[in-house]
N, C-alpha and C positions, 0 to 999 in steps of 0.2 A: 465468221466464226471467231469467237474470242478466246476459247480454250478447248483443249482436248485432254483426254485421259490416256496416259501411257503407264503401263505397269502399276496400275492402281493409283497413280498420282495425277493430279490436275496440273496441266501446263498452260500458262497464260501466254498465248501466241502473240497477242498484240504487244504486251510488255517486253517479251523477248525480242520481237522485231524492232521495237523502239530502241532498246539498248544496243542491238547490233547496228542499227542505222546510225546512232550517235557516234559509235566507235568508228564506223566507216567514214563519217564526216570528219572526225578528229584526225584520222589517218590519211585523209585526202583520197580515199578510195571512192571516186565519184561513180564508177561503174556499179559497185556493190550498193552504194547508197541509192542510186537511181532505181535499182531493182527492188530494194526494200521499201522505198518511200511510199508507194501506193498501199502497202500493207500496214502502215502505221496510221492510216486515216480511217480506222474503223468507226463507223457511225458519225462521220464528219468531225473527227478529232483534230482540232487545230490548237493543241495545247501550247501555251506560251513558251514552255521550255524548249520545244522543238524549233519554233520560229527563231527564238533568240540564239539557240545553238547553231543554226544555219548561218545567222549573221556573224556570230562570234568567230566561226572558222571560215568566213568569207565564201561560203557556198551560195553565192548570190543567185545563180540560175535556178537552183532548187528552191531557194527562198521566194523568188518572184513567182515561180510557177505554183508553189504551194498556196500563197496568199491569193493568187488569181483564182484558184479552184475553191478556196474557202473564204471568199470575200464577205460571207455573212458573219464572219468573226468580228467585223468592224462594228464600231459603236453607231455608225450611221452610214447611209449610202454615200454621203460626201466623203467620209474617211476612206471607204472602199475605192471610190473613184480616184482619190489621190494616191492610194497604193498602186493602182494600175498605171498612173502617170509616172510614178517613180520607177516602176519596173520597165515600162516601155522606153524610158530614157536612161536606163541603167544608172540610177541614182540611189545606191544603198544607204548613204548617209541621210538623204532626204526621207527615205522610207523609215529609217530609224527614228527620226524626229517626229514624223506623223504617228508612228506606232506608239511612241511614249507619250505624246502630248495631244493626241487627236480626240480627246474626250468631248470637246464642245464644238467641233468643226461644223456640225449641222446648223448652228446658229448664224453662220456667215450668210450674208446676202449673196445672190447669184453673182453680182459683180465682184464681190470680195472672193468668192470661190474661184472665179476666173483668174484673178490676180495671184491668188495662192497657188493655183495649178501651174501658172507660168514659173513661179519661183521654184516649185518642186521639179519641174521639167529641167530647169537650168541648174539644179543643185545649189541654189543660192541659199545657204543656211541662214544668213542674216535676214533675207527676205522671208523665208519660211517662218522664222521666229517672230517677225513683226506682222506680216500679212496673214499668216495662218493661225499661229498659236496664240499670240497675245491678243489679237483682234477677236478671235473666237471666244476666248474666256471673258473678255470685256463685254462682248455681246451677250453671253450667257448671264453674266452678272446683272446686266440691265434687265433681262427678262425676269430673273429671280427677284430683283428689287421691285419691279412693277407688280409682280404677284404678291409679294409680301406687303406692299402698300395698298393692296386690294384695288388697284387702278386698272379696271377691266379694259377701258379704251386704250390705254397705253400697252397693255399686254397684247390686245388684238392687233395693234399697229406693228409691234415688234415681231409677232409671230407671222404676220402677213409678209414680212420682208425676208424671213429665214428661208434657206434653201431646202431644208427637210425637217419635218417634225417626227420622223421615224427614228426612234432611239432604242438601241439594244445594249444589253450588258452594262447598264449603268442605271441609276435611279432615273426614272422617266418623269416628265413634267407632271403627270398625275400625282406623283408622290409629293412634289413641292406644292402644287395647288391644293391637295387634300389637307396638307398641314397648315398652310399659311394663306391660301387664297379663298376664292368664292366658287361655289358650285357652277355658276354660269360660265366660268372660265373653261370648264371641261368641254363645253360645246365648241370651243375654238380649236380643239385637237382632232386629228384624224382618228379613225377607228383604231382601237388598241391592238398592237401587234401581239401575237401569241408567242412571245419570247421571254427570256429571263428578265426579271424585274430588278434584280439586285446587282451589286458590284461583282464583276468577274475579271476586271482588268483596270489598269491605271491606278485606281485608288483602293487601298487596303480596307476591306470590310471591317476588320477588328479595329483598325486605327480610327476609322470614321465613327464607329460605335463609341469609342472612348474620347471623341472630340478632338483627336489629333489630326494633323494634316500631313499626309505622307504619300508620296508617289513611289511606292515600292513594289508594285506588282509587275509593271513592264519596265524592263531595264535594258533597252537596246542601245539607245544613243549615249555616247560618252565623248562627244566632241567638245570643241572649245566654248560653245554656248550653253553647256549643260547647267552650270551653276547659275548663270543669268536667268535661264528659263525656269529653273526650279524656284528661284527667288521671286520671279515675276508671276508665275502661275499660282503658287501656293496661296497668296492673299486672295485670289479670285475664287478659290474652291470652297466658299462658305456653304455651298449647297450640301455637300456631304456632312459637314459639321452641324449645320442647322437641322438637316433632315436625318439626323442619326437615328436612334431608335424611337418609335418603330419604323421599319422600312416599308411596311405595308401601307398603301394609301388608305385602305379600309380601316386599318388600325388608327391612323391619324384622325379620320372622321369620327371614330368612336371616342377617342380621347378628348376631342374637341366638342363632344356632345352635339354633333352636327348631322342629324338624320337626313337633311336635304342633300348634303355632300355624299353621304353613304348611298342614298337612292341614285344619285347621278353616277357614282362609281359602279353600282350594280348594273345599271343600264349599259355600261361600257364593258361588262363581262367579268368584273371582279367578284370573287366568291368568298366564302368563309366568314361572312359577317357574323354569323352565330358564334363561331369560335372566338372571334376577336372580342365580342361583347362579354364573353365569359372569362377570357384569359388575361385581358389587359388590366393594369392597375386602375383603381384600387382592387387588388386581388382579395376579395372578401367572400369568396364562395365557401370558406370554412366557417366554423362556428366557435372557434376557440375563445373569442372575445364577446360572444353574444350574451353570455350570462356570466357575471363576475364569479371567479373561483371555480368555474367548470373546466373540465378537460375532456378531450375526446380521444384519448389514446386507446389502443386496442385493449379490450377486456377491462375497461376502466369503471367497472361497477354498474349498479342498477339505479335508475332514477326515473322521475316523472318527466318524460320528454316534452310534455305540453308547456313546460316553463320556458322553452326556447321560442324565440320570436317567429312570426309567420312571414317575415320579409327580411331582406339583408340588413344587418346591423349598420352597414355603411350606407348613409343616405345617398351618396353619389352613385353607388351601384344601383340602388332602387330607382333613381332618376334615369340612369342609363337604360335600364330594362324598360321603363315606361316609354322612353323615346324610340328605342330601336326594335322592339318586338314587332310592331306593325311593319317596319321596313324589312325585317327578316322574312316575314310571311310573304311580302310582295316579291322580294328578290329570290327566295329559295323555295317558295311554296309553304303552306302551313306545316308540312312535315319537317321543314327546316328548324322549327321550334322544338323538335323532339328532345335534343340534348339539354336544353334549358328546362324543359318540363321534367325530364328525368332527374337533373340535378336538384330541382326544386322539391321533388318527391323525396329525395335522399335527405335534404336539409330541413324538411318540414316547412318549406316556404309556401304556405297555402295561398298567400296573396299573389305570389308570382305565378303559381299555377292558374289562378283566375285571369291573370294578364295574358298567359299563353292561349287560354280558351277564348278570351275576348278577341285575340288577334287571329283566330281561325284554327287553332290546333284541335284535332279530333282524336280523343283518347280511344274511341271505339275502334278506329281503323289503323292506328299507328303500327309500325313494324316493331316486332320484338317486345310485346307488352309485358311478358313475364320478366324480362330483364329490368324493366322499370319497377315492377313489384319487388324484385330481389334487391334492387338498390334501396328502395324504401325499407325493406326488412333488415338491411344490415350487411349486404354483400360486401366482402372485403373487410368485415368486422368494424365498420364505422358505427353502425347500429343505433341511430337515433330513433327511427321508426315511430313517428308520432301517430297515435291512433286517429286523431282528427284528419291527418293527411291521408291515412288509409281509407277513411270513410269518404273523403273527397274523390280519391281514385275510383272507389267502388261506385259512387254516385255518377261519376263521369262515364262509366261503362268500360273501364280498362279491364280487358280479359285477364283472368288469373291463370290461365293455362294456354297451351299444354306444357307439361314438364319436358325439358330437353333431355338429350341423351346422357347428360352428366348426373341425372337423377336428383338434382338439388331442387326440391320443392320449395315454394315460398315459405311455408311453415318451418321447414327444416333450416332454411337460411336464418329465419328469425330466431329459432331456438339456439343457433350457434352464435349469433352476433348482436341480437337486438338488446337494447339497454332498458326498454320499458316492457315489463311483463304484460301490461294491459294490451299491447299490440297483438300478442298471441291470442288473448281472449277475444279481441275484435275479429281476428281471422276466422276463428272457429264459430263464434256465436252470431256474428253479423255477416261475414263474407261467405259463410257456408263451407269453409274448408274442413275436410275430415281430419280430426285430430290424430287419427292413426293412418293418415295417407302415407303410403310407402314410396320412398325414393330408392329403388333397387330393393334392398332388404332392410333399410334403415328408416326409422320414424323420427319425428322431431324429438321425442324423449331420448332416443339413442344419441342424438346429437348434443342434447343439453347436459346429460348426466356426467360424461367424462370431462366436461369443461368446468366443473365446479360452479354451476349456476343454480343454486338451490331455489331462488325465487322463481326462475323460469320453470324448473322442474315441478315446483309446487303448483303453479298455474296449470301446467299441462296435465298433471295427475288429477287436479280438481275437475278437469274437463274430460277425464276418462282415457287419458293417453296410456298406451302400452308400448312395449319395446318390440323390435322386429323378431326377437327370439320367441316372444309369446305369440306373435301373429303368424309367422311363417317358419316354424322350427325346422321343418323338413328341408326347406330350401337352404337355411343357414347351415344345417348339419352337412348337407351335400357340398356346399361351398367350402366349409372347413376341411373336409376330407381332400378336396382338390388342392387346397393350400398346403396341407400337410404332405401330400404326395409330391408336391413341387419342392419340398424341403424348406418351406417358409414357416414362420411362427404364426399360427392362427390368432393368437391373442393380440397381435399388432395389426390385424387386418380390419379394414373398414368394409362392412358388408354391403358394398354397392353392387 
C-alpha cells in the first residue's frame, strides 16, 4: 500500500515512513529504524539516498542487510557479490568504494575478481583502488576501444575473459555496439536482461548528455583515496561521453542508417523502431520548408495543397524511410508501420504511403482508420489535406467510418481545419460522404461558417450543404431548452 485517504486527504505512507526512518537513523534510534525499515522498501525501493543515509550515520548493520536484500540494485552480479563480501567482513569503507566506483567491475576476469574480493574482505583501500576500480575501468576501456575499432576478434577475446556480461542500471554494451560497432558483435552478448537501459547511478544522465564527466550520483566514499580515484576514473569513462544522446541502441542504429544493426537489436527484444525512425534528427516531419514562403500555422489561409511534395523535403529522411520500413515490418509486424502511414497521410507524402504498402501495411484492416482520415483532413488544425492523398487512401480501402462518440465526422474535421477546399469536394463527390452528414446535430457547414472560411463554405453550399438547424430543428430546439434550463447561454453552445 503506497497511500491511504484520511479525512478526504491522500497520505503517502511510503514517503512518511521514509522520513520517519531517516530521522530515527539520525537520532540513533535503532529499534524504531529497524521496525520502519521493511516498510520503506515498497516495490523493491533501494533508493540511493537511503543507502547513503545509513552509511552517513554509521548504521552499518542496517546498511549491510538492506543491500543484501536488494542486491539487484547493483550494476552487475560482480558488484553485488563484492557488497556481500564487504558486509560479511564488516568493511563499510570497502563497501563505500565499491558503491561509488563499481560501474565496470563486471569486466574483470575471474582471477581479478578473486584478487579484488580479497582486498575488499581485508578492507585494503589501496588494494581496492588498484585491483578493483582502476583495473575494471581499464578493462572496460579496452572493450570499448575494440568495439570502436570494429575489431570483432578482439572484442570476442575480451568478452570471453570477463566475469559477467549482465549489466544493469547503466548503458549496456548494446548501446556502444549499436553506435560504434558491428551487428555481428551483438551475437557475442547474452540474452538482453529486461532491466533499465539508462543511467540510474554513478554517472549523471544530464552530465553525460552534455558531454561532461561527472561522478555525482553516488556519494558514499569520502576517504583518503577519493581525489585520486576521481582523477583516475574520469579519464576512463569515455563511454558515457561517446554514447551520450541518443541513449537508445535502436536510435543509434537509425542515426547510422544501419538497418542490419536495427534488425539485430530487434531480435534481441528492442522495440520502438518506428518511433525512432520518425523522431530522431533530421526532424523533417513538418512541411515549413517544403515550399518557399509557405507557413502552416493554425488557420493560415486557403491554398492548393498539391503544390507540396509527395516525399520528405530532407533527402536523408527519405533515405531513412527506404532503409527502415522493411525492418519495422519484420520487427513489429506490418501494423508497426501505422504511425508512419498516418503521418504520411497528414503531410501528403504519397510516396511514403507507397513505401509502407510495399513493406506490408494493410490499410483495409488497420486499427482506427477514421483517425487516419481525420489526420488527413486537418485534425488539430494542421489542415494540408491533399486531394491526391485522399484518393490514395480511398483506393487502398481505408474505411471512412464509423464516427466515434465525439461526433467529429471526417467532413466536419475538414470543414474546420482543411486548407484546400477541393479536399471537401473529393470527400463528397468521390468518396461518397454525405455533405449533410450529422455529427450530433452539427454538419460540416455549421463547422465552417463561424470560422470565417468563405472558400470552404462556398464549396459546401455548391454541393448542397445545409446546417443542422435546417436538418434537425426539433432536436436543436430541444437541446437549446435544456441549456437554458441549466442557466447557460445557448448561443455559445456547440450542438453536439
